C-alpha angles and dihedrals in degrees: 000000000000091000091051092050091046091050092055093044090054091048093049096045097042092070106150094026092060091054091053107037107012138059122193147173135197094193101061119148126230121179122187127188130189097167124151122208115264093019136089117290115266102199137130140178134213117196097177102068118137121223129181123190124190101213092198097056106019091237111153134190132180137181131194127182109227093221088058092075113105125202129192089240118056093209091055089054091050092052090045091055099038107032108024110026098024087210094184088064096032106030100168148037121214136188124193119180150115136262105231114234093003114179121169092203096060096053117097138165093288115078115264122194124229134173116249125197126184149116126279115204115198134154091001093304133100130215130180112242125203114183145137122263125198115215130189136162113248121184104305097343147054125253115217116193127179136170122190142143132238132186118237090220092061088064099041094250109153120210109204115242091238091066100024092111091051099049123059118228087210108072122195115218123195122185130192118184126175103195120191 
């Protein structure tokens, strides 16, 4: 929680620096899906993720509160928070990385792909992530879209044997941030 508080203090006190070098959002979307064919959909969306992009260096950071993920079924959301993610112990997920070859001047209104490398911290564990991001200028901001997979075992997330055939260990994560 200290890191979250510190992040927001930095954002609030940076004022003019943010306008010049950094673009951010507090309404980013993250969707994860761990569905298995022939069983009920295991999918949730968080629309309150924070993302900050340094447009001079390509450094990017995002934060999502685990309890911000919403499911279609309330009981599934409860099990997700209490049994799988233990969100009282591990309240957030963070990503810190860099968009390789980022250059504000070569990005237009058509999506352009870049490689992104960084570290995802989730459930008290970290994992290096290498993925592709698609960037495009939209109105007065920049849209950042990514789509990658993680394995629940890499983050020490245990799937009980009784539901192991209904929940995939490979989880697809899609992000969509419009930073301004």
